[in-house]
C-alpha positions in Angstrom: 103.3 128.6 68.8 101.6 127.6 71.9 101.6 124.1 70.2 105.1 123.8 69.5 106.2 121.9 72.2 103.8 119.1 71.4 104.6 118.6 68.1 106.4 115.2 67.2 110.0 116.6 67.2 109.5 117.3 71.0 108.6 113.8 71.8 110.9 111.3 73.6 111.0 108.2 71.3 111.1 104.8 72.9 111.1 101.4 72.1 109.6 99.0 74.7 111.2 95.5 75.3 108.3 93.2 75.9 104.5 93.3 74.4 103.2 91.4 77.1 101.0 92.9 79.6 103.6 95.3 81.0 104.4 96.6 77.8 101.1 97.0 76.8 99.9 98.9 79.9 102.7 101.2 79.3 101.9 101.7 75.6 97.9 102.6 76.8 99.4 104.8 79.5 101.2 106.9 77.0 98.3 106.8 74.7 95.9 107.5 77.2 97.5 111.2 77.6 97.1 111.7 74.0 98.8 114.3 71.9 95.5 116.0 70.8 96.1 114.9 67.0 95.0 111.3 67.2 98.3 109.8 66.8 98.4 106.3 68.5 101.3 105.6 70.8 102.1 109.0 71.4 101.5 111.3 74.7 102.7 112.5 77.7 105.8 113.8 75.8 106.6 110.3 74.8 106.3 108.3 71.3 106.3 104.6 71.1 108.5 103.5 67.9 107.4 99.9 68.5 107.6 96.7 70.6 110.5 94.1 70.8 109.5 91.0 71.6 110.9 87.4 71.1 107.5 85.9 70.7 106.9 84.5 67.1 103.5 84.9 67.6 103.6 88.7 67.9 106.3 89.3 65.4 105.0 91.7 62.5 101.9 92.2 64.5 100.4 95.5 65.8 99.4 95.8 69.4 97.5 98.8 70.1 98.4 100.6 66.7 102.0 99.8 67.6 104.2 97.6 65.6 106.4 94.8 66.7 109.6 95.4 65.1 111.5 92.4 65.9 113.1 90.2 68.6 115.6 90.8 71.4 118.3 89.9 69.0 117.4 93.0 66.7 117.6 95.5 69.7 121.2 96.8 68.8 120.2 97.1 65.0 116.8 98.7 65.7 118.7 101.3 68.2 121.1 102.2 65.5 118.5 102.6 62.9 115.7 104.3 64.8 118.0 106.4 67.1 115.4 106.1 69.9 115.7 108.3 73.2 115.3 105.7 75.4 114.5 101.9 75.6 112.2 100.9 78.1 112.3 97.3 79.8 108.9 95.7 80.2 109.3 92.1 81.0 107.2 90.4 83.5 108.9 90.8 86.9 109.4 87.0 87.6 111.2 86.9 84.3 115.0 86.8 84.4 116.9 88.9 81.6 118.8 86.8 79.4 122.5 87.5 79.2 121.8 88.2 75.2 119.5 90.9 76.1 121.6 92.0 78.8 124.4 92.6 76.7 122.0 94.5 74.0 120.9 96.9 76.5 124.6 97.5 77.6 125.3 98.2 73.7 122.3 100.8 73.4 123.4 102.4 76.9 127.0 102.9 74.9 125.1 104.3 72.0 123.9 106.9 73.9 120.3 105.6 74.7 118.8 105.9 78.0 117.7 102.3 79.5 114.8 102.6 82.0 112.4 100.2 83.7 108.6 100.3 82.6 107.8 101.1 86.3 109.6 104.3 86.3 108.3 105.7 83.3 104.7 104.5 84.3 105.2 106.4 87.5 106.2 109.6 85.6 103.2 109.5 83.0 100.5 108.3 85.6 101.3 109.5 89.3 100.7 105.8 90.1 103.0 102.9 91.3 102.3 99.7 89.2 102.0 97.2 91.9 100.5 94.6 89.7 103.3 94.9 87.1 106.3 95.3 89.4 106.0 92.1 91.4 107.4 91.6 94.8 110.0 94.6 93.9 111.9 96.4 96.7 111.6 99.3 94.4 108.0 99.7 94.9 108.3 100.7 98.6 111.7 102.5 98.6 111.2 106.4 99.0 113.0 108.7 96.6 113.1 111.5 99.1 116.7 112.1 100.1 117.5 110.6 103.6 119.5 113.8 104.7 116.3 116.1 104.4 113.7 113.9 105.8 114.1 114.8 109.2 113.7 118.5 108.5 110.6 117.6 106.1 108.9 115.8 108.9 109.3 119.0 111.3 108.2 121.3 109.0 105.3 119.1 108.0 104.3 118.7 111.6 104.5 122.4 112.2 102.1 123.3 109.3 99.6 120.5 110.4 99.5 121.9 113.9 99.0 125.7 112.6 96.3 124.5 109.9 94.6 122.4 112.2 94.3 124.9 114.8 92.6 127.1 112.5 90.6 124.2 111.1 89.6 123.5 114.9 88.3 126.9 115.3 86.0 127.0 112.3 84.8 123.4 113.5 84.0 125.0 117.0 82.1 127.9 115.4 80.1 125.9 112.9 79.0 122.8 115.5 76.4 124.7 117.1 74.8 125.6 113.8 75.1 122.2 112.4 73.7 120.7 115.6 70.8 123.1 115.7 70.2 122.4 112.0 70.3 118.3 112.7 68.2 118.7 115.7 65.2 119.9 113.7 65.4 118.0 110.6 67.3 114.7 112.0 68.2 114.6 115.7 71.1 112.6 116.8 74.7 112.9 117.6 76.7 115.7 116.0 79.7 113.6 115.2 80.1 110.1 113.6 83.4 108.1 114.6 84.7 105.3 112.3 87.6 103.0 113.4 90.4 103.5 111.2 94.0 102.4 110.7 96.8 105.1 110.6 100.7 105.1 110.7 102.3 101.6 112.3 98.9 100.4 111.5 97.7 102.0 115.1 93.8 102.5 115.2 92.3 105.7 116.0 88.6 107.1 115.7 87.9 109.3 112.7 85.9 112.0 113.6 83.2 113.7 110.9 80.0 115.5 111.1 77.4 113.2 111.2 75.6 113.2 107.7 73.3 110.0 108.0 70.1 109.4 109.4 70.8 107.8 113.2 68.3 104.6 112.6 70.1 104.2 109.2 71.3 100.5 108.5 74.6 100.1 107.3 74.9 99.2 103.7 76.8 95.9 102.8 80.5 96.1 102.7 80.5 99.2 105.1 80.1 101.5 102.4 78.8 105.2 102.8 75.8 106.0 101.3 75.2 108.1 98.0 74.6 111.7 98.9 71.0 111.5 97.4 70.3 108.1 99.3 67.5 108.1 101.9 70.0 107.5 104.8 71.5 111.0 104.1 70.2 113.7 106.4 69.3 117.2 104.7 72.1 118.8 106.4 74.3 116.0 105.4 73.6 116.8 101.9 75.0 120.2 102.1 77.8 119.2 104.5 79.0 116.5 101.8 78.6 118.5 98.8 80.7 121.5 100.2 82.8 118.8 101.9 82.6 120.6 105.5 81.6 117.3 107.0 85.4 116.3 107.1 86.0 119.6 109.2 86.0 117.4 112.8 89.2 115.6 111.2 91.3 118.6 112.0 91.0 117.1 115.6 92.6 114.1 114.5 95.6 116.0 112.7 95.9 117.8 115.8 96.1 115.0 118.2 98.9 113.5 115.7 96.9 110.8 114.2 96.6 112.3 110.6 98.3 115.0 108.6 97.2 117.6 106.3 98.2 115.8 103.5 98.6 111.7 103.0 96.7 108.7 101.7 92.9 108.4 102.3 92.4 107.2 106.0 91.6 103.2 105.8 88.3 102.3 107.7 89.0 99.1 109.3 85.5 97.6 108.2 86.5 98.5 104.4 89.9 97.0 104.2 90.1 95.2 100.8 91.6 91.7 101.2 94.3 90.5 99.0 95.6 93.6 97.7 99.2 93.9 97.5 101.4 96.4 99.5 98.2 97.4 101.4 100.3 97.6 104.6 102.6 100.1 102.9 99.8 102.9 103.5 100.7 102.5 107.3 104.3 104.4 106.8 102.9 107.5 106.9 99.8 109.2 108.6 96.7 109.4 106.6 95.5 112.9 105.3 92.5 115.1 105.1 93.5 115.6 101.5 95.9 113.5 99.3 97.2 112.5 95.7 94.6 109.8 95.7 91.9 112.1 96.1 93.1 115.2 94.0 93.9 113.0 90.9 90.3 111.2 91.1 88.9 114.7 91.3 91.1 115.5 88.1 88.8 112.5 86.2 90.8 109.3 87.3 87.8 107.2 86.9 86.6 104.5 87.8 87.6 104.9 91.7 88.7 101.4 92.7 90.7 100.1 95.6 93.8 99.2 93.8 93.7 102.4 91.7 93.7 104.4 95.0 96.6 102.2 96.7 98.7 103.0 93.5 98.2 106.6 93.7 99.0 106.5 97.8 102.1 104.3 97.0 103.0 106.9 94.7 102.8 109.9 97.5 104.5 107.7 99.9 107.5 107.1 97.8 107.8 110.7 96.0 106.6 112.5 99.1 108.0 116.0 99.3 107.4 119.7 99.8 106.9 120.0 95.9 104.3 117.3 95.9 102.7 118.4 98.8 102.3 122.0 97.4 100.9 120.4 94.4 98.1 118.7 96.1 97.3 121.8 98.5 97.1 123.5 94.9 94.9 121.0 93.3 92.5 120.2 96.6 90.9 123.6 96.0 89.3 123.0 92.5 88.7 119.3 93.8 86.4 120.3 96.5 84.1 121.9 93.9 84.5 119.2 91.3 83.5 116.5 93.8 79.5 116.1 93.8 79.3 112.9 95.6 81.0 111.0 98.2 83.0 108.5 96.6 81.8 104.8 97.2 
């Protein structure tokens, strides 16, 4: 009985138009979630019936265990025969939709079959924005948050930020003498570390954390932080990093309005990855102590990379709201215990 809703009869049956990079990425995202029964092309409540692609070299082939059923001229016939719940358009962003395909999609809609873009379904399944497959599309940066609710949401969020930051600053003040004393004995030096970051509007600010590295430790190439077990980390620093208490002083940044409780990971100026599309969209909102990227990587989305983290951050910026903020908060507590090492 508990598994009744993962039965194949409850999957949304979809046809993917385009067996190229975008279509394969979507099929892989669906398959990666799996249905627990080893069925290829099933997962996340979806079942891929097949690809529709005009490339004669792909006709009759199987790609990632999913058959190419025909070309775009066969779409209406396939829709009538297979009765999919949705047709997913996964063509390259620079490819115009031919008139014949447009009319075929219109006919599918008349048959009661939903027509949607690859990007929308990919976001729903993965919680990421597929910037490398969307191309320079405005939809990538458009918010889905209702405009009439945005001002109220911002006011409520700022009020919560201030209330939580005041409590966080109180704990920071209580712990600071103990941490200073421990560092004084084992690794003398400043109590805090400061890093130059970019926040909302691209404005720079000083991100404050408890010091976890030896004062004379030379920075690594690329400005990255040392692994928890590296020689650069102080004895107290290992404890602070493992418990995530080194981030407590960031509540001062929240109180000052430079950060929020929830938002994208702060972008350290020396670690800005070059030539990543839509990097500047991060500056549309305040960076956060916790966020969608942080909890998703804690849930096992690996390996961490600059583009993958940006995709999660863009998803948050696009879909931010009370529900998503609450979900992030609920996931943050277990994430603190799951993350044993600092991410590079």
